[in-house]
N, CA, C and O atoms as a DFTB+ gen file, in Angstrom:
724 C
 N C O
     1  1       0.851      -1.174       0.000
     2  2       0.000       0.000       0.000
     3  2       0.892       1.231       0.000
     4  3       1.737       1.397       0.880
     5  1       0.699       2.091      -0.992
     6  2       1.507       3.299      -1.092
     7  2       0.796       4.323      -1.949
     8  3      -0.329       4.110      -2.400
     9  1       1.466       5.431      -2.165
    10  2       0.907       6.513      -2.961
    11  2       1.835       6.767      -4.145
    12  3       3.054       6.839      -3.988
    13  1       1.244       6.901      -5.330
    14  2       2.015       7.243      -6.527
    15  2       2.274       8.745      -6.480
    16  3       1.342       9.543      -6.376
    17  1       3.565       9.127      -6.558
    18  2       3.909      10.558      -6.492
    19  2       4.316      11.127      -7.849
    20  3       4.563      12.325      -7.983
    21  1       4.383      10.261      -8.844
    22  2       4.699      10.748     -10.181
    23  2       4.984       9.609     -11.141
    24  3       5.011       8.439     -10.760
    25  1       5.198       9.982     -12.405
    26  2       5.575       9.012     -13.419
    27  2       6.801       9.532     -14.138
    28  3       7.092      10.727     -14.095
    29  1       7.523       8.637     -14.800
    30  2       8.715       9.060     -15.517
    31  2       9.363       7.905     -16.246
    32  3       8.748       6.869     -16.497
    33  1      10.637       8.118     -16.581
    34  2      11.424       7.123     -17.292
    35  2      12.600       6.725     -16.401
    36  3      13.282       7.594     -15.858
    37  1      12.841       5.434     -16.246
    38  2      13.974       4.913     -15.494
    39  2      14.636       3.843     -16.347
    40  3      14.013       2.836     -16.684
    41  1      15.905       4.062     -16.698
    42  2      16.648       3.132     -17.556
    43  2      15.883       2.834     -18.843
    44  3      15.769       1.684     -19.268
    45  1      15.371       3.882     -19.440
    46  2      14.613       3.857     -20.698
    47  2      13.315       3.033     -20.625
    48  3      12.792       2.622     -21.661
    49  1      12.799       2.792     -19.437
    50  2      11.510       2.123     -19.249
    51  2      10.565       3.079     -18.525
    52  3      10.992       3.913     -17.727
    53  1       9.292       2.940     -18.817
    54  2       8.286       3.721     -18.102
    55  2       8.279       3.297     -16.642
    56  3       8.422       2.113     -16.338
    57  1       8.112       4.264     -15.731
    58  2       8.162       3.938     -14.306
    59  2       7.163       4.799     -13.531
    60  3       6.839       5.920     -13.920
    61  1       6.697       4.241     -12.438
    62  2       5.899       4.986     -11.471
    63  2       6.796       5.289     -10.281
    64  3       7.520       4.410      -9.814
    65  1       6.760       6.525      -9.783
    66  2       7.520       6.888      -8.598
    67  2       6.580       6.779      -7.400
    68  3       5.524       7.409      -7.358
    69  1       6.993       5.958      -6.423
    70  2       6.139       5.647      -5.287
    71  2       6.759       6.132      -3.988
    72  3       7.981       6.218      -3.868
    73  1       5.909       6.451      -3.015
    74  2       6.390       6.764      -1.668
    75  2       6.810       5.449      -1.011
    76  3       6.324       4.382      -1.386
    77  1       7.703       5.526      -0.043
    78  2       8.093       4.315       0.676
    79  2       6.887       3.753       1.430
    80  3       5.995       4.494       1.843
    81  1       6.878       2.452       1.596
    82  2       5.746       1.793       2.229
    83  2       6.246       0.760       3.232
    84  3       7.339       0.214       3.083
    85  1       5.450       0.502       4.236
    86  2       5.805      -0.524       5.215
    87  2       5.191      -1.860       4.861
    88  3       5.526      -2.875       5.470
    89  1       4.291      -1.877       3.876
    90  2       3.621      -3.100       3.490
    91  2       3.785      -3.320       1.988
    92  3       3.553      -2.409       1.193
    93  1       4.188      -4.540       1.601
    94  2       4.378      -4.861       0.201
    95  2       3.714      -6.191      -0.101
    96  3       4.052      -7.207       0.506
    97  1       2.775      -6.192      -1.033
    98  2       2.121      -7.416      -1.493
    99  2       2.467      -7.594      -2.961
   100  3       2.255      -6.692      -3.771
   101  1       3.000      -8.759      -3.300
   102  2       3.303      -9.042      -4.700
   103  2       2.168      -9.880      -5.261
   104  3       1.929     -11.009      -4.831
   105  1       1.471      -9.296      -6.239
   106  2       0.307     -10.002      -6.778
   107  2       0.498     -10.434      -8.222
   108  3      -0.132     -11.396      -8.662
   109  1       1.348      -9.752      -8.964
   110  2       1.504     -10.071     -10.376
   111  2       2.982     -10.091     -10.726
   112  3       3.644      -9.055     -10.660
   113  1       3.511     -11.253     -11.097
   114  2       4.917     -11.396     -11.441
   115  2       5.165     -11.131     -12.926
   116  3       6.292     -10.825     -13.315
   117  1       4.165     -11.241     -13.731
   118  2       4.330     -11.156     -15.175
   119  2       3.918      -9.788     -15.696
   120  3       3.254      -9.013     -15.007
   121  1       4.326      -9.509     -16.931
   122  2       3.933      -8.254     -17.559
   123  2       2.458      -8.266     -17.950
   124  3       1.816      -7.217     -17.996
   125  1       1.933      -9.432     -18.226
   126  2       0.537      -9.523     -18.638
   127  2      -0.262     -10.291     -17.586
   128  3       0.273     -11.116     -16.845
   129  1      -1.531      -9.997     -17.549
   130  2      -2.411     -10.631     -16.570
   131  2      -2.829     -12.009     -17.065
   132  3      -3.231     -12.176     -18.217
   133  1      -2.726     -12.994     -16.176
   134  2      -3.222     -14.344     -16.488
   135  2      -4.511     -14.574     -15.718
   136  3      -4.717     -14.031     -14.633
   137  1      -5.367     -15.387     -16.304
   138  2      -6.585     -15.736     -15.590
   139  2      -6.776     -17.247     -15.648
   140  3      -6.349     -17.907     -16.595
   141  1      -7.411     -17.767     -14.641
   142  2      -7.698     -19.197     -14.565
   143  2      -8.703     -19.570     -15.638
   144  3      -9.589     -18.786     -15.978
   145  1      -8.556     -20.775     -16.165
   146  2      -9.489     -21.248     -17.184
   147  2      -9.413     -22.772     -17.250
   148  3      -8.552     -23.387     -16.620
   149  1     -10.293     -23.357     -17.993
   150  2     -10.269     -24.780     -18.323
   151  2     -10.625     -24.886     -19.793
   152  3     -11.787     -25.054     -20.161
   153  1      -9.593     -24.782     -20.628
   154  2      -9.782     -24.806     -22.066
   155  2      -9.013     -25.993     -22.627
   156  3      -7.805     -26.111     -22.428
   157  1      -9.715     -26.863     -23.325
   158  2      -9.052     -28.003     -23.954
   159  2      -8.401     -27.544     -25.246
   160  3      -8.979     -26.772     -26.011
   161  1      -7.180     -28.032     -25.477
   162  2      -6.403     -27.591     -26.634
   163  2      -5.656     -28.759     -27.253
   164  3      -5.596     -29.855     -26.697
   165  1      -5.092     -28.492     -28.418
   166  2      -4.218     -29.447     -29.104
   167  2      -2.809     -28.856     -29.066
   168  3      -2.613     -27.667     -29.320
   169  1      -1.835     -29.705     -28.745
   170  2      -0.454     -29.261     -28.676
   171  2       0.350     -29.987     -29.750
   172  3       0.199     -31.194     -29.939
   173  1       1.199     -29.248     -30.446
   174  2       2.025     -29.804     -31.510
   175  2       3.488     -29.475     -31.217
   176  3       3.813     -28.341     -30.866
   177  1       4.362     -30.457     -31.360
   178  2       5.803     -30.260     -31.189
   179  2       6.346     -29.681     -32.492
   180  3       6.071     -30.206     -33.571
   181  1       7.111     -28.607     -32.389
   182  2       7.751     -28.010     -33.555
   183  2       9.172     -28.567     -33.619
   184  3       9.982     -28.326     -32.723
   185  1       9.465     -29.307     -34.671
   186  2      10.774     -29.942     -34.815
   187  2      11.850     -28.882     -35.057
   188  3      11.615     -27.888     -35.743
   189  1      13.033     -29.112     -34.482
   190  2      14.146     -28.193     -34.654
   191  2      14.532     -28.137     -36.134
   192  3      14.628     -29.172     -36.793
   193  1      14.749     -26.946     -36.643
   194  2      15.104     -26.765     -38.041
   195  2      13.908     -26.687     -38.968
   196  3      14.052     -26.310     -40.131
   197  1      12.722     -27.039     -38.471
   198  2      11.502     -26.984     -39.284
   199  2      11.102     -25.531     -39.508
   200  3      11.117     -24.728     -38.575
   201  1      10.743     -25.192     -40.750
   202  2      10.294     -23.837     -41.044
   203  2       8.921     -23.633     -40.395
   204  3       7.993     -24.411     -40.618
   205  1       8.811     -22.587     -39.601
   206  2       7.569     -22.335     -38.878
   207  2       6.630     -21.498     -39.732
   208  3       6.985     -20.410     -40.185
   209  1       5.433     -22.019     -39.944
   210  2       4.383     -21.288     -40.647
   211  2       3.387     -20.814     -39.594
   212  3       2.536     -21.578     -39.138
   213  1       3.505     -19.540     -39.216
   214  2       2.708     -19.003     -38.121
   215  2       1.215     -18.989     -38.411
   216  3       0.406     -19.114     -37.492
   217  1       0.845     -18.841     -39.661
   218  2      -0.575     -18.744     -39.984
   219  2      -1.215     -20.091     -40.335
   220  3      -2.398     -20.146     -40.670
   221  1      -0.445     -21.165     -40.258
   222  2      -0.977     -22.490     -40.610
   223  2      -1.837     -23.044     -39.465
   224  3      -1.421     -23.061     -38.306
   225  1      -3.036     -23.491     -39.817
   226  2      -3.937     -24.122     -38.852
   227  2      -3.826     -25.630     -39.048
   228  3      -3.992     -26.134     -40.158
   229  1      -3.545     -26.341     -37.966
   230  2      -3.399     -27.802     -38.030
   231  2      -4.777     -28.447     -38.116
   232  3      -5.695     -28.080     -37.383
   233  1      -4.907     -29.409     -39.017
   234  2      -6.164     -30.148     -39.131
   235  2      -6.043     -31.542     -38.517
   236  3      -7.044     -32.137     -38.118
   237  1      -4.814     -32.063     -38.442
   238  2      -4.585     -33.370     -37.814
   239  2      -4.606     -33.186     -36.290
   240  3      -4.182     -32.148     -35.783
   241  1      -5.097     -34.188     -35.569
   242  2      -5.118     -34.053     -34.106
   243  2      -3.705     -34.040     -33.528
   244  3      -2.816     -34.756     -33.990
   245  1      -3.526     -33.210     -32.513
   246  2      -2.246     -33.136     -31.812
   247  2      -2.372     -33.828     -30.469
   248  3      -3.285     -34.624     -30.252
   249  1      -1.448     -33.518     -29.567
   250  2      -1.529     -34.045     -28.207
   251  2      -2.614     -33.284     -27.456
   252  3      -2.657     -32.054     -27.484
   253  1      -3.484     -34.024     -26.789
   254  2      -4.537     -33.375     -26.021
   255  2      -3.924     -32.758     -24.771
   256  3      -3.063     -33.354     -24.123
   257  1      -4.385     -31.549     -24.443
   258  2      -3.896     -30.871     -23.240
   259  2      -4.994     -29.967     -22.695
   260  3      -6.013     -29.740     -23.347
   261  1      -4.767     -29.460     -21.493
   262  2      -5.725     -28.585     -20.821
   263  2      -5.008     -27.311     -20.415
   264  3      -3.986     -27.363     -19.730
   265  1      -5.535     -26.166     -20.832
   266  2      -4.987     -24.880     -20.397
   267  2      -5.607     -24.544     -19.045
   268  3      -6.829     -24.462     -18.915
   269  1      -4.749     -24.348     -18.035
   270  2      -5.232     -24.044     -16.687
   271  2      -5.267     -22.553     -16.408
   272  3      -6.101     -22.090     -15.630
   273  1      -4.375     -21.795     -17.030
   274  2      -4.469     -20.341     -17.013
   275  2      -3.869     -19.823     -18.305
   276  3      -3.102     -20.516     -18.973
   277  1      -4.228     -18.592     -18.650
   278  2      -3.827     -18.070     -19.960
   279  2      -3.643     -16.561     -19.914
   280  3      -4.295     -15.863     -19.137
   281  1      -2.744     -16.072     -20.759
   282  2      -2.569     -14.656     -21.052
   283  2      -2.075     -14.560     -22.483
   284  3      -1.844     -15.580     -23.132
   285  1      -1.911     -13.338     -22.982
   286  2      -1.407     -13.218     -24.346
   287  2       0.070     -13.571     -24.443
   288  3       0.591     -13.755     -25.543
   289  1       0.757     -13.667     -23.293
   290  2       2.187     -13.993     -23.272
   291  2       2.483     -15.447     -22.932
   292  3       3.647     -15.847     -22.946
   293  1       1.477     -16.243     -22.630
   294  2       1.745     -17.636     -22.296
   295  2       0.574     -18.319     -21.624
   296  3      -0.547     -17.812     -21.598
   297  1       0.879     -19.505     -21.073
   298  2      -0.181     -20.297     -20.446
   299  2       0.434     -21.352     -19.530
   300  3       1.623     -21.657     -19.616
   301  1      -0.391     -21.893     -18.664
   302  2      -0.052     -23.072     -17.863
   303  2      -0.834     -24.212     -18.502
   304  3      -2.060     -24.165     -18.599
   305  1      -0.104     -25.238     -18.935
   306  2      -0.717     -26.339     -19.677
   307  2      -0.538     -27.634     -18.898
   308  3       0.557     -27.923     -18.417
   309  1      -1.619     -28.423     -18.770
   310  2      -1.542     -29.734     -18.124
   311  2      -1.602     -30.801     -19.214
   312  3      -2.485     -30.800     -20.071
   313  1      -0.625     -31.713     -19.150
   314  2      -0.585     -32.817     -20.112
   315  2      -0.420     -34.133     -19.371
   316  3       0.060     -34.158     -18.238
   317  1      -0.813     -35.215     -20.005
   318  2      -0.529     -36.547     -19.489
   319  2       0.896     -36.919     -19.870
   320  3       1.309     -36.688     -21.006
   321  1       1.642     -37.483     -18.951
   322  2       3.029     -37.864     -19.243
   323  2       4.002     -36.811     -18.764
   324  3       3.621     -35.806     -18.164
   325  1       5.268     -37.065     -19.042
   326  2       6.332     -36.196     -18.564
   327  2       6.744     -35.221     -19.665
   328  3       7.109     -35.637     -20.765
   329  1       6.686     -33.940     -19.368
   330  2       7.076     -32.908     -20.315
   331  2       8.568     -32.631     -20.227
   332  3       9.251     -33.098     -19.315
   333  1       9.060     -31.865     -21.190
   334  2      10.474     -31.533     -21.248
   335  2      10.616     -30.038     -21.520
   336  3       9.922     -29.495     -22.379
   337  1      11.518     -29.368     -20.786
   338  2      11.741     -27.936     -20.950
   339  2      12.525     -27.646     -22.226
   340  3      13.175     -28.526     -22.791
   341  1      12.450     -26.406     -22.661
   342  2      13.165     -25.885     -23.834
   343  2      12.775     -26.564     -25.144
   344  3      13.608     -26.723     -26.036
   345  1      11.529     -26.957     -25.258
   346  2      11.010     -27.559     -26.477
   347  2      10.058     -26.546     -27.110
   348  3       9.220     -25.963     -26.423
   349  1      10.190     -26.341     -28.413
   350  2       9.289     -25.442     -29.140
   351  2       7.979     -26.170     -29.419
   352  3       7.968     -27.295     -29.918
   353  1       6.872     -25.501     -29.085
   354  2       5.556     -26.093     -29.319
   355  2       4.614     -25.059     -29.918
   356  3       4.889     -23.860     -29.963
   357  1       3.496     -25.589     -30.370
   358  2       2.408     -24.777     -30.908
   359  2       1.145     -25.298     -30.238
   360  3       0.918     -26.507     -30.202
   361  1       0.323     -24.400     -29.710
   362  2      -0.955     -24.837     -29.154
   363  2      -2.077     -24.184     -29.965
   364  3      -1.971     -23.045     -30.420
   365  1      -3.139     -24.946     -30.122
   366  2      -4.265     -24.513     -30.941
   367  2      -5.537     -24.810     -30.159
   368  3      -5.732     -25.927     -29.679
   369  1      -6.399     -23.809     -30.032
   370  2      -7.623     -23.976     -29.250
   371  2      -8.638     -22.925     -29.664
   372  3      -8.326     -21.992     -30.405
   373  1      -9.851     -23.093     -29.176
   374  2     -10.901     -22.104     -29.412
   375  2     -11.204     -21.383     -28.109
   376  3     -11.260     -21.979     -27.033
   377  1     -11.397     -20.084     -28.246
   378  2     -11.744     -19.273     -27.086
   379  2     -12.882     -18.338     -27.507
   380  3     -12.723     -17.531     -28.423
   381  1     -13.998     -18.448     -26.850
   382  2     -15.196     -17.665     -27.196
   383  2     -15.535     -17.788     -28.684
   384  3     -15.928     -16.807     -29.316
   385  1     -15.384     -18.988     -29.238
   386  2     -15.732     -19.244     -30.630
   387  2     -14.663     -18.840     -31.641
   388  3     -14.849     -19.051     -32.839
   389  1     -13.558     -18.270     -31.192
   390  2     -12.490     -17.855     -32.105
   391  2     -11.309     -18.822     -31.999
   392  3     -10.923     -19.220     -30.900
   393  1     -10.747     -19.190     -33.130
   394  2      -9.584     -20.069     -33.152
   395  2      -8.341     -19.276     -32.762
   396  3      -8.125     -18.168     -33.253
   397  1      -7.526     -19.850     -31.876
   398  2      -6.288     -19.211     -31.439
   399  2      -5.146     -20.200     -31.632
   400  3      -5.241     -21.365     -31.245
   401  1      -4.059     -19.714     -32.240
   402  2      -2.850     -20.502     -32.423
   403  2      -1.702     -19.721     -31.793
   404  3      -1.433     -18.581     -32.174
   405  1      -1.025     -20.345     -30.823
   406  2       0.096     -19.701     -30.142
   407  2       1.352     -20.543     -30.358
   408  3       1.332     -21.760     -30.176
   409  1       2.431     -19.891     -30.743
   410  2       3.728     -20.551     -30.892
   411  2       4.600     -20.105     -29.733
   412  3       4.522     -18.956     -29.298
   413  1       5.436     -21.017     -29.229
   414  2       6.312     -20.623     -28.141
   415  2       7.212     -21.742     -27.686
   416  3       7.492     -22.687     -28.424
   417  1       7.661     -21.615     -26.445
   418  2       8.631     -22.540     -25.892
   419  2       8.223     -22.933     -24.480
   420  3       7.654     -22.136     -23.734
   421  1       8.525     -24.174     -24.131
   422  2       8.270     -24.646     -22.765
   423  2       9.422     -24.152     -21.893
   424  3      10.571     -24.536     -22.112
   425  1       9.129     -23.318     -20.921
   426  2      10.163     -22.751     -20.050
   427  2      10.461     -23.635     -18.845
   428  3      11.613     -23.729     -18.421
   429  1       9.454     -24.276     -18.296
   430  2       9.652     -25.130     -17.121
   431  2       8.566     -26.191     -17.082
   432  3       7.496     -26.030     -17.670
   433  1       8.862     -27.290     -16.373
   434  2       7.915     -28.401     -16.265
   435  2       7.847     -28.842     -14.809
   436  3       8.875     -29.014     -14.153
   437  1       6.630     -29.022     -14.311
   438  2       6.403     -29.584     -12.969
   439  2       5.818     -30.976     -13.162
   440  3       4.680     -31.113     -13.610
   441  1       6.582     -32.007     -12.828
   442  2       6.163     -33.396     -13.006
   443  2       5.523     -33.900     -11.728
   444  3       6.094     -33.746     -10.649
   445  1       4.332     -34.507     -11.832
   446  2       3.661     -35.122     -10.700
   447  2       3.598     -36.627     -10.980
   448  3       2.751     -37.086     -11.746
   449  1       4.494     -37.385     -10.359
   450  2       4.586     -38.824     -10.645
   451  2       3.384     -39.601     -10.114
   452  3       3.061     -40.666     -10.638
   453  1       2.714     -39.080      -9.075
   454  2       1.560     -39.786      -8.508
   455  2       0.398     -39.879      -9.487
   456  3      -0.284     -40.902      -9.551
   457  1       0.174     -38.825     -10.241
   458  2      -0.942     -38.852     -11.198
   459  2      -0.448     -38.986     -12.642
   460  3      -1.258     -39.093     -13.564
   461  1       0.851     -38.981     -12.841
   462  2       1.409     -39.175     -14.184
   463  2       1.144     -38.021     -15.135
   464  3       0.941     -38.228     -16.331
   465  1       1.146     -36.776     -14.589
   466  2       0.881     -35.598     -15.400
   467  2       1.936     -34.530     -15.162
   468  3       2.595     -34.506     -14.123
   469  1       2.080     -33.661     -16.131
   470  2       2.999     -32.531     -16.027
   471  2       2.232     -31.234     -16.189
   472  3       1.243     -31.160     -16.919
   473  1       2.704     -30.220     -15.498
   474  2       2.225     -28.854     -15.705
   475  2       3.333     -28.120     -16.436
   476  3       4.455     -28.019     -15.940
   477  1       3.018     -27.611     -17.609
   478  2       4.001     -26.958     -18.470
   479  2       3.825     -25.445     -18.386
   480  3       2.723     -24.922     -18.552
   481  1       4.936     -24.752     -18.126
   482  2       4.952     -23.293     -18.155
   483  2       5.330     -22.884     -19.578
   484  3       6.488     -22.999     -19.980
   485  1       4.347     -22.410     -20.330
   486  2       4.510     -22.092     -21.745
   487  2       4.665     -20.591     -21.934
   488  3       3.847     -19.811     -21.449
   489  1       5.721     -20.187     -22.644
   490  2       5.919     -18.782     -22.994
   491  2       5.630     -18.606     -24.473
   492  3       6.259     -19.242     -25.320
   493  1       4.693     -17.755     -24.771
   494  2       4.311     -17.503     -26.161
   495  2       5.322     -16.547     -26.800
   496  3       5.613     -15.481     -26.259
   497  1       5.848     -16.948     -27.956
   498  2       6.783     -16.091     -28.686
   499  2       6.139     -15.478     -29.918
   500  3       6.641     -14.485     -30.445
   501  1       5.033     -16.052     -30.387
   502  2       4.332     -15.478     -31.532
   503  2       2.837     -15.801     -31.456
   504  3       2.433     -16.944     -31.241
   505  1       2.045     -14.762     -31.639
   506  2       0.595     -14.909     -31.762
   507  2       0.115     -13.780     -32.673
   508  3       0.540     -12.634     -32.528
   509  1      -0.765     -14.109     -33.605
   510  2      -1.290     -13.099     -34.524
   511  2      -2.131     -12.084     -33.736
   512  3      -2.711     -12.408     -32.700
   513  1      -2.180     -10.858     -34.249
   514  2      -2.843      -9.757     -33.543
   515  2      -4.321     -10.036     -33.234
   516  3      -4.774      -9.782     -32.118
   517  1      -5.063     -10.548     -34.199
   518  2      -6.484     -10.845     -33.974
   519  2      -6.682     -11.910     -32.905
   520  3      -7.611     -11.837     -32.101
   521  1      -5.790     -12.906     -32.909
   522  2      -5.865     -13.971     -31.904
   523  2      -5.488     -13.434     -30.525
   524  3      -6.088     -13.816     -29.521
   525  1      -4.494     -12.547     -30.479
   526  2      -4.109     -11.906     -29.203
   527  2      -5.301     -11.139     -28.638
   528  3      -5.559     -11.180     -27.435
   529  1      -6.026     -10.439     -29.510
   530  2      -7.196      -9.695     -29.057
   531  2      -8.273     -10.624     -28.508
   532  3      -8.954     -10.273     -27.545
   533  1      -8.437     -11.804     -29.106
   534  2      -9.407     -12.785     -28.590
   535  2      -9.013     -13.242     -27.189
   536  3      -9.863     -13.369     -26.307
   537  1      -7.713     -13.488     -26.989
   538  2      -7.227     -13.910     -25.666
   539  2      -7.419     -12.780     -24.659
   540  3      -7.884     -13.018     -23.544
   541  1      -7.067     -11.559     -25.039
   542  2      -7.226     -10.420     -24.130
   543  2      -8.687     -10.188     -23.766
   544  3      -9.002      -9.882     -22.616
   545  1      -9.579     -10.332     -24.739
   546  2     -11.014     -10.170     -24.455
   547  2     -11.470     -11.206     -23.439
   548  3     -12.243     -10.895     -22.534
   549  1     -10.990     -12.443     -23.586
   550  2     -11.334     -13.495     -22.640
   551  2     -10.785     -13.163     -21.250
   552  3     -11.510     -13.237     -20.258
   553  1      -9.515     -12.800     -21.182
   554  2      -8.858     -12.520     -19.895
   555  2      -9.557     -11.383     -19.168
   556  3      -9.855     -11.497     -17.979
   557  1      -9.823     -10.281     -19.874
   558  2     -10.417      -9.122     -19.208
   559  2     -11.881      -9.315     -18.853
   560  3     -12.409      -8.582     -18.017
   561  1     -12.541     -10.269     -19.460
   562  2     -13.919     -10.565     -19.071
   563  2     -13.985     -11.540     -17.907
   564  3     -15.055     -11.719     -17.324
   565  1     -12.863     -12.185     -17.546
   566  2     -12.855     -13.190     -16.497
   567  2     -12.202     -12.692     -15.207
   568  3     -12.596     -13.117     -14.121
   569  1     -11.205     -11.793     -15.305
   570  2     -10.478     -11.377     -14.098
   571  2     -11.381     -10.582     -13.158
   572  3     -12.335      -9.943     -13.602
   573  1     -11.075     -10.622     -11.839
   574  2     -11.872      -9.860     -10.880
   575  2     -11.781      -8.354     -11.151
   576  3     -10.748      -7.877     -11.622
   577  1     -12.844      -7.603     -10.862
   578  2     -12.871      -6.161     -11.154
   579  2     -11.722      -5.380     -10.516
   580  3     -11.207      -4.449     -11.136
   581  1     -11.306      -5.728      -9.300
   582  2     -10.233      -4.966      -8.654
   583  2      -8.903      -5.128      -9.394
   584  3      -8.129      -4.174      -9.477
   585  1      -8.626      -6.314      -9.930
   586  2      -7.403      -6.511     -10.726
   587  2      -7.487      -5.718     -12.016
   588  3      -6.492      -5.150     -12.466
   589  1      -8.671      -5.678     -12.612
   590  2      -8.887      -4.945     -13.850
   591  2      -8.608      -3.455     -13.624
   592  3      -7.970      -2.807     -14.454
   593  1      -9.087      -2.915     -12.497
   594  2      -8.897      -1.497     -12.182
   595  2      -7.425      -1.166     -11.982
   596  3      -6.959      -0.119     -12.431
   597  1      -6.692      -2.043     -11.315
   598  2      -5.253      -1.808     -11.085
   599  2      -4.518      -1.773     -12.411
   600  3      -3.721      -0.867     -12.655
   601  1      -4.775      -2.745     -13.267
   602  2      -4.093      -2.808     -14.560
   603  2      -4.448      -1.593     -15.419
   604  3      -3.579      -1.042     -16.094
   605  1      -5.701      -1.176     -15.401
   606  2      -6.117      -0.014     -16.184
   607  2      -5.465       1.260     -15.663
   608  3      -5.123       2.140     -16.453
   609  1      -5.283       1.378     -14.329
   610  2      -4.636       2.559     -13.748
   611  2      -3.173       2.647     -14.197
   612  3      -2.679       3.732     -14.503
   613  1      -2.489       1.513     -14.235
   614  2      -1.092       1.504     -14.679
   615  2      -1.008       1.894     -16.150
   616  3      -0.149       2.687     -16.535
   617  1      -1.898       1.338     -16.977
   618  2      -1.907       1.681     -18.398
   619  2      -2.215       3.155     -18.614
   620  3      -1.621       3.788     -19.487
   621  1      -3.141       3.712     -17.829
   622  2      -3.498       5.114     -17.970
   623  2      -2.327       6.005     -17.582
   624  3      -2.058       6.996     -18.261
   625  1      -1.625       5.670     -16.502
   626  2      -0.461       6.453     -16.080
   627  2       0.619       6.423     -17.161
   628  3       1.272       7.435     -17.418
   629  1       0.804       5.274     -17.786
   630  2       1.793       5.149     -18.862
   631  2       1.412       5.993     -20.064
   632  3       2.262       6.671     -20.641
   633  1       0.132       5.959     -20.451
   634  2      -0.294       6.735     -21.621
   635  2      -0.210       8.229     -21.344
   636  3       0.122       8.998     -22.246
   637  1      -0.504       8.665     -20.111
   638  2      -0.380      10.076     -19.759
   639  2       1.077      10.510     -19.829
   640  3       1.371      11.615     -20.286
   641  1       1.992       9.656     -19.382
   642  2       3.416       9.951     -19.436
   643  2       3.877      10.101     -20.883
   644  3       4.652      11.004     -21.198
   645  1       3.405       9.219     -21.762
   646  2       3.749       9.315     -23.187
   647  2       3.259      10.628     -23.772
   648  3       3.961      11.264     -24.558
   649  1       2.058      11.032     -23.390
   650  2       1.489      12.268     -23.900
   651  2       2.320      13.461     -23.430
   652  3       2.580      14.373     -24.216
   653  1       2.736      13.472     -22.173
   654  2       3.567      14.561     -21.642
   655  2       4.903      14.606     -22.374
   656  3       5.389      15.684     -22.715
   657  1       5.505      13.430     -22.620
   658  2       6.783      13.385     -23.334
   659  2       6.637      13.912     -24.751
   660  3       7.503      14.648     -25.224
   661  1       5.554      13.549     -25.442
   662  2       5.329      14.022     -26.801
   663  2       5.154      15.538     -26.826
   664  3       5.688      16.211     -27.708
   665  1       4.399      16.083     -25.851
   666  2       4.188      17.523     -25.791
   667  2       5.503      18.239     -25.518
   668  3       5.784      19.267     -26.133
   669  1       6.319      17.706     -24.597
   670  2       7.616      18.292     -24.267
   671  2       8.533      18.272     -25.477
   672  3       9.211      19.260     -25.760
   673  1       8.559      17.157     -26.192
   674  2       9.382      17.021     -27.393
   675  2       8.962      18.018     -28.462
   676  3       9.816      18.622     -29.111
   677  1       7.669      18.199     -28.654
   678  2       7.155      19.144     -29.642
   679  2       7.540      20.568     -29.273
   680  3       7.950      21.343     -30.136
   681  1       7.410      20.923     -27.983
   682  2       7.768      22.268     -27.524
   683  2       9.258      22.523     -27.719
   684  3       9.645      23.621     -28.120
   685  1      10.105      21.525     -27.442
   686  2      11.547      21.677     -27.614
   687  2      11.894      21.883     -29.085
   688  3      12.757      22.699     -29.411
   689  1      11.228      21.149     -29.975
   690  2      11.469      21.306     -31.409
   691  2      11.076      22.692     -31.896
   692  3      11.784      23.284     -32.711
   693  1       9.951      23.219     -31.405
   694  2       9.504      24.559     -31.787
   695  2      10.499      25.597     -31.294
   696  3      10.817      26.540     -32.019
   697  1      11.003      25.437     -30.050
   698  2      11.969      26.367     -29.484
   699  2      13.265      26.347     -30.292
   700  3      13.860      27.397     -30.532
   701  1      13.705      25.161     -30.711
   702  2      14.928      25.043     -31.502
   703  2      14.772      25.723     -32.849
   704  3      15.689      26.400     -33.313
   705  1      13.609      25.550     -33.488
   706  2      13.352      26.177     -34.773
   707  2      13.330      27.696     -34.642
   708  3      13.863      28.405     -35.495
   709  1      12.705      28.201     -33.557
   710  2      12.620      29.645     -33.350
   711  2      13.996      30.241     -33.068
   712  3      14.305      31.340     -33.528
   713  1      14.820      29.520     -32.317
   714  2      16.148      30.058     -31.969
   715  2      17.105      29.996     -33.157
   716  3      18.048      30.785     -33.209
   717  1      16.899      29.098     -34.103
   718  2      17.776      28.989     -35.267
   719  2      17.424      30.042     -36.324
   720  3      18.221      30.297     -37.227
   721  1      16.247      30.653     -36.221
   722  2      15.850      31.656     -37.206
   723  2      16.387      32.940     -36.755
   724  3      16.190      33.959     -37.418
């Protein structure tokens, strides 16, 4: 719990300047919001050296899997059997009636030998813009309202900072032009 005292740039990244706080709760580790789900999907292994066709939709059945949470940057996938990290995969599924194809890499695997299943931490490296919008629409319609408000406040602060920077840049350019004449 703290108070935002300003916005700016730190190491060429957008930043919020905060007052010191005695209480810190970490709620979101990722850049994008993930939400819980139960979406059945098909998973395809992308062979090393194989030319990747991002817009290709698979018609043959792949490995059955279950998406347990999702964002536009990745997902938590449950599969039967033991998964392996650093493998390129493609997942294909429907979300709200729209087909989504995500390409990426398995970053980590949690193996549960008692039930013979793995939880795969999937990082998406490519998703088409329309499909990303379908995922975002799903995520923002499912997340709790308080999380939605926090994320929107951060986005608004960032956009206001961009607007201030653009105005400052324009004013500096006008001043330079006037002084050179």
